[in-house]
Structures are given as C-alpha cells and as structure tokens.
N, C-alpha and C positions, 0 to 999 in steps of 0.2 A: 647555342645559348642553351644553358641547363633549364628543364622544364621546371616551373614554380611548384613547389610542394603544397599541399593543401593545409599542411600545419606551420606554414611560415609565421614566423613570430611578429607582431605587429611593429611598424615604424615607431622609433622613441618619440615623436611628435605627437603623433596618433595615439599611443599609450598616455601620453602626458594629456592631451585634450581630454580623453574619456576619464581619465583618473579626476581631473579638475571638474569636469562636467557631473561626475557623481558626488564629488564634495559640495558643489553648489547647490545640488538637488537635496541631498540629505541636509545643509544647512536650512534650505528652505522649508522641509518638511519639520524642523525642529522650531524653526521662530518665523513662520508665515508673516504675521506683522511686521516684524523688523525688516523682513525683505521688502515688502510692501510700501514701508515707509520710505525706504531708501529709493524706490523706483519711483514712487509718486514725488517726493522730494527734487529727484533728477529733472522731471518732466516739468514740474512747478519753476524749478529754477531757470529752466531752457525758456519757459513762456516769459517769465519777468524780463530775462535778457533780452527776448524780442521785444518787449514794450519799451523797457527803458532805453535799449540802444537803439531804438527808431529802425528797426530791420523790416516792421511791418510795414513800413511805409513803402518798400519795393512791389508789394503786392495789394496795396489797399487801393481801392477806387476812390475812396474818400479820406482826404488827409484832415480832415476839421473836426474828426471826432474827437470827444471829450476824452481828457487823461483819466478821470475816474471811471469813467465807462470802459476805456481799454483795460484798466487794471481789474476791473470785475470781471469781464468777459476774459481775460487770461486766467485769472483764478478759478473762475466758472468751469472753464475747459480743462482745466489738469487737475484740481485738488481731488474731483469725485474720483479719481482713478484709483484712490486709496482701496476703493471697494469693487473694483473691477473684478475679482477673482469670485468673491462671495456674492455678489448681488450685480450682474455684469446687465441685467435688463433694467435694472431701477438705475444703476448708473447711466445708462444711455438715454434714456428719458430724462433723466435730471439735467444731462447737457445737452439735450434737443433745443430748450429755449434759449440759451447762450448761442447756439449756433445760427438760430433763425436770426437773433437779434444781430449778431457778428455779419451776416451775409445781407441784412436790411441795410444796416448803416454803413456798409461799404468798408469796414475795417480791414476784413479778410485776415484775420488773424490765422497764422501756422499753426496754432494751437487747437484749430477744429479739426484737425488731421489726427487727434488724439481719439477720436471716436474710431477710428479704424481698430485700434488697440482694443477697446471695447468690444468691437465686430467680432475681432478673433476669439477673446473670451466666452462671447455666445456661442460660437460655432464649436469650442471647444469643450463647453461643460453644459450645455442646455439642449433641448430639442432641435433639430435642425429646421422644423416648420416655423420656428420665430424667425429665421433668416428673410422672410417675405415680408414682414412689418418692418424689421431692422434695415432692410435696403430702403424702403421708402421713407423711414426717418431720416436715414442718412443723405439721401438725395434731395430731399425738401429743400435745404437749404440753399442748394446749387441752383433750384427753378428759382427760388426767392432772389437770389445773385444776378440771374441771367434777365428777369422780368426787370429788377428794381434798376440794374446798371448798364445792361444791353452790352456787355463785352464778351465776345466770343459768340459762336453759334450754339444754338441747344445742342445739337448731337453732339459736338465736341466736348461741353461742359459735361453733358449728362454721361456722355460715353467714357469720360476719363475717370469720374468719380465712381460711376458702376464699375469698371475695372480694377479701381483700387478694393471697392468692397469685395469684389470677387476674389481678388488675391488674399486678402486677409482671411476670408472664409474658408478657401481651399487651404491654406497653411494652416487654420485650427481644425480643418477636419482632419487633415494629414496627420497633424500630432494625435490628435485624439483617436484616429485608427491605428497608429502605431502604439499609443499608449494600451488600448483594449487589447491589441494584439499580445502585447508584453504581459501583461496581466493574465491573460487566456493561458500562455505559457506557463507563467508562473503558477499558476492555479492547477496547470495539468501536471507540473513536476511535483508539486505538494501532493497531489491525491495519487499519483504514481509512488511517491515516498511512502505514503500512507498503505498503500495496497501492498508495496513491498513487503513493508515491517510487518504487515498483517500476514501476508503469505509465509513470512519467514517465522510468525509465532505459531501459525497453523502447523507448518513442517515439523517446529522443533517438538509440538505437543504430539503429532503423529509418531514423530520418531521415538520420544519418551514413553510413548503407550508400547510401541513396537519391541523396544530395548526392556519394558519392564515386563511385557509376556514373555519374551526369551529368558530374560534372569528368572522369573517364576519357574518356567517350563524346565530349566536347566538345574536350577538350585533346588528347588522343591522336590524334585523327581529323585534327585540323586542323594540328596539327605535324608529323605524317606528310605532309599534302598540302605543306604549306609547305618540308619538307624536299626532298621530291620537284622543288618548283618549283625551288628554289635551286640543286639539283644540275643541272638541265637549263639553268638560265640560265646558271650557270657556264660549261657546256661551250659553250653558244651564244654568248656572249658576244665570243669571239674572230671568228668566222666569220659570225654573223648577228646583230647588235645589234637588229635588230626584233624577233626571236624572243625575246632575252633582257629587252627592254624589255615585252613581253606577260607574260613570265613575272614580272616585278617588279609588272607591274599584278595580274596573278592572286594574287601572294603578300599583296599590300595587301588585296585584295577578302577574301581567306580571313582574314587578320588582323582585318580589322574583321568579319566573321561571327563569330568566335570570341569577339569581345569583346563584341560585341551578346549571344552567348548567356551569355557568364559574367556580365554585368551582370543579365541576367534572373533567371538562377539565385541569384544573390547578392541581388537585389531580394526573393525569395519567402523567402529567410531572416531578412528584416528583420522586426522585431515589430511596426513602422508597416504597419497594414493599410490604410492611407488610399488607397494607391496601388496598390492590387492588381487593381483595375477596368483601368488602363491596361497591365498586363503582355502582353507577345506570347505567345499561345498556343505551347503546347510542338509541336515540329515532327511532321508527318504525312505521310502519303503523298503530299499535293501540294507537298511539298518534297524529294522524292526526285530529281527532275530538277536541282534546283541541287545537290544533294548529288553526283551522278554527274558533273555538268558539272565540279565540282570535282576529282573524282579523275580525270577523263579529261584534265584540264589537267595533273595531275601526271605524267601518262605512263603510266598504266594505261587500256587499253582496256576498256571494259566495254559488254556486252550485255544486254538486258533482254528477257524475254518474260513476258507476263500472260495468264492465263485467267480469264474471269469478270468480273463485277462487284464491285469493291471497296465493302462497305458496313461497314467497321469501325467502332466506336465509339473515340474517342479514343486510350484507353490502348492497345488492341490496336494502333493505327497507330502509336504511340510505340515499342513493343515492337518492330514489325517494322521501322520506320526506324532503330532502334538497332543491330539485329542486323546490318542490312547496312552500317550505318556500320562495326560493329567488324571485321564481315568484310572489308572492303575495305581498312580501315586495316591490318589484319594482312598483307593480299597485298601492299599498297605498303612494309611494312615486311621482310617475310620471302620474297615470291616471286620477285625478283631482277628481272633485266632481261628485257624480250621477253615477259613475262607477259601474260595476258589474263583476264579475268573473266567470267562467265557468272552472270545472274540471272534465275530463273524462278520466278514468283508465279502461286499458283493460288488462287483464291478461290472459297470454297464458301458454301452457305446458313446463314445463323444465326451468322454472325461467324466459321467456320471457314476458317483459311487455312494453305495449306501454302508454304514458302519455302525455295528451295535455291540456295545460292551457290557456284560453284566456279571455280577458277581453273588455270592452267596453270604453276605455277611450280615451285620446285626440289622434286624428288621426296624429299630427305632432310632436308628441312627440318621444324622442330616449332613449331607455332602455340600450344603450351600455355603456363599461363600462368607467369610468373616469379614466384618467390617476392614474397609482397605483392600480386601483381599484381590487376587487378580486371576484365581482358578478359573471358575467357569465365565465371569465376564470376559477373560482373555480367550477362551474356546470360542464364545459366542462372535467376537470379534473377528477371530479367524474366519469363522464360517460366514459370517456376514459379506467378508470380501469377494466370495464366490456366489452370493446371491443363494447360501443353502440354509438348512434348518439346524437346529440343535435342541435336544430333549433331554433333560436330566431329571431324575427323580426316583422314588422307590418304585420296586416292581410290585404290580397288580397282585392283590391278596388272593391266593393264600402263599403266594411265594414270597421269599425272603430275599434281602439284598439290595441292590441300586442298579439303576440301567440308565446307559448314555446311549442316545441314538444321533448319528450325525448322516445327513442327506446331502449331498453336493449335486445341483443338476447338472444337466448337460452345459457345456460351453458354448456361449454365445459366439457366432462367426463374427470376425471383424469386419 
C-alpha cells in the first residue's frame, strides 16, 4: 500500500461539510436574531407537539394535570431559549420555576430537558465557576420529583441528571477551548503578518538608505571629477590642445567608470539572482590608487601617508574608501583653486584604523550637508555600522581648510 502523503486532498464529503459549516457560521454572525428565532421556534413547536399530541403522558407521574398549566409549562420552558446566548444565566433562572412546577405536579414534560442547552451556553460563554450553582439549580427539580412521587431511587435519578449536566457542560467547555485556540491562532497570524510587513518596510527603508549612499558616492564624486576636468579642458583648449584632449580622455574614462559602478549597483537591485556571481566586488583599499589618480587628474594634488599593514575586511575597506571619496569630492567642490589634500592612514591590530583627510581650501567654506543631502550623513551612517566615530569640520586656527577624521575601533569577536 502506498504511504499516505501529508498533503492529501480532503474527501469531497468532508470538504462539503466544512464549507456548509462555514456558511452557517457566517450567516449566524450576520443575522444572530434570525438564527435564534429559528432555533427557538423549532423547540417551541416540539414542546407544543408533545403537549397537543399527548406524548407527555408516557413519562408523566400525574395524568390529571390541567391543560392550561401544561401549555404554560411548555411555553415557559421553551420560549426563554431566544435569549440563551446573550443572557444564559438569566434564562436558566427564568426557567427554574417552570421546571420546579413541572416536577411538583408530576407532568414531567420533556421540555424541561431544554435546560441542558442553557447549561451548554453558560459553559461556553460565562465563567466556569457558575457551573456550581447551575448544577444545583438543574438538579433541584429532580429532588422535588423523587420526593414528591417516589419513582426510582435517589442515586439513579440524581446520577442520571448529573451525568446529563456534566455532558452538556463538557461539550460547552470543549467548544470554548477550541474557539479560544482558533482565535489565538488567528491573532498570532495577524501579529506575524503585521511584523512581517514592518520588517519588510524596515528592510526597504534600510535598502533605500544604502542605495542612496552608494548613488551619492558614485555620482557625486565622478561628476565632481568630470566638472573639474571639463573646466580645466576649457581653459587649456586655446593654449594647449594636447592638454584639452587629455582632459577629454580623462572625462571619458571617469564617465565609463561611473557607468560601470551604476550598472553594478542596479544589478544588485534586480530580483533575478542568477547573475549575482558575475558582479564586480565593491571597491576597497586596492582601488584607492585609481580613485586618487582621477582626483589628481581633475586638478587636486593629493598626498598620502600610510602606517601599518592594512588587514581590513571588505566592509571596513568600503567604509574607508567611501569616506575618502566623499571628503575629496567635497574638496573638489568647495576648496577652490590651488588647494591641496593630505590623506593619512594608520592601520592597527584587529581591524582598527584611523583616517585623517585635510585640505588647504577656503577658510570660510562649509562642507555641511545641504537640505536633503546624503554626503556627511552617509559617511556617519557607514561609520556607525562598525561603532566608529567621524569628525568633520574646519581645521583649527590659524590653519586653513577642512579636516575629516575617521576612527574604526577593533572588531568585536563573534
């Protein structure tokens, strides 16, 4: 015999029963009063048939009960069911006098069993401590019947009624437990869905911030270099066509580099992950020479000094690279003519690094972020990822220019 799979489709009859049950419950939620009227009407009709048809005589202890009293008892034990779901305790209390009179007179109408339906709703919707007085209230007519008419032994009559009350209460407790469990599952599913949406929004915001940083670093730096080259080429065109041609070549090379980096960034954003293995890695310390050559070709002399051996992981290398790129881009934009830049790198153990970038630009300038800008905030966000510090501001008097200082502490052991 083939093993039964876990994903076996439900049987047609079972599926139909579930579908019908869901429809009935949905109808009940939309029209509770209409449903209660149907149920109550059914039991009132059954009680009247038992009275009119004389079926009550088969269980009665006294056949001489007045017809009007029988009609009153039948209606008194069935009509209150209309409020069994909204006020079950009040309904049971209202039915209790009719049940006692039914037992005292010996009519023994079957409608008295409808009290068990009320017991079910009390166990379903009210505190379980109510079952103590509910049990006593339902058993009381049995005690009256045994004492009044003496048919059957005490233990048989009380035991039978107590068993009926217990079964009704257990059914109510079982349905209540399952309902609470289902509601808990639905609430958990809603909370998980909300948390999933929140995590997705947070991830989207973080990704947008990362992409904004990368776009700013790539476009801002390369356009600044291109602008510097274009200005220099324009001035050199009249006196030195060869220098102008070199500037145009440098502009073309810088533009191609910017396009390459933009394509790489856009490829990362694609949902198709099949080409991820072919992506060029993010820039690192080995790409500093190419960056500095581009800045120097744009007219900014840059001098570098390094201490120690660079042993940084790729993420820290990218942070150092981007901070240098942003600082030099700001120097190109704001430092003015005849400015120079100095880069000092100090590598320490366990990934710690200190970077200082200074320039000799205009003393009165400000490299602070423009409204909506991503320069300095982007550098600080990158630095914060590794618990580092970033300082950017004018050099102390009497020196002129701007200074950016980055410090990344030692890596925390995982």
